[in-house]
N, C-alpha and C positions, 0 to 999 in steps of 0.2 A: 467800926467796919461792918458793912451790911452783909448779911448772910445770904441774901436773895440772888446774887451772881453765882453762888456755889449751887444754889437749888436750881436755878436756870440750866446751868451746865449739866447738872445730874440728869434733869430731864432731857436735854439735848443728846446726852450719851445714851440715855435709855431708848429714846425714839430711834436714833440713828442705829442702835444695835438690833433693835426689833426690825427695822427696815432691812438691814443686811441679812439677818436670819430669815426673813420671808423671802427675799429675793434668792438666797442660796437654796432654800427648800424648793422654791418654785422651779429653778433651773434643774434640780435633781429630779423632781417630779416630771418634768418635761423629757428629760433624758430616759427616765424609767419608762415612760409611756412609748417613747420612740423605739426603745430596745424590745418591748413587749410586742409591739405592732409588726417588728421585722420577722420575717419568716425563718424559722429555724433551719440549719443546715444538718443533713445527716438523720433526719428523722422521717 
């Protein structure tokens, strides 16, 4: 049985996980920037 299928699957999981983390981090960054730009009330 060839091990290359498992190697390809591991790479696919790593790439998809990296892309998911990148997307979540980008969304969090955009949210933080939007909150920082909003004027503060009570100051």
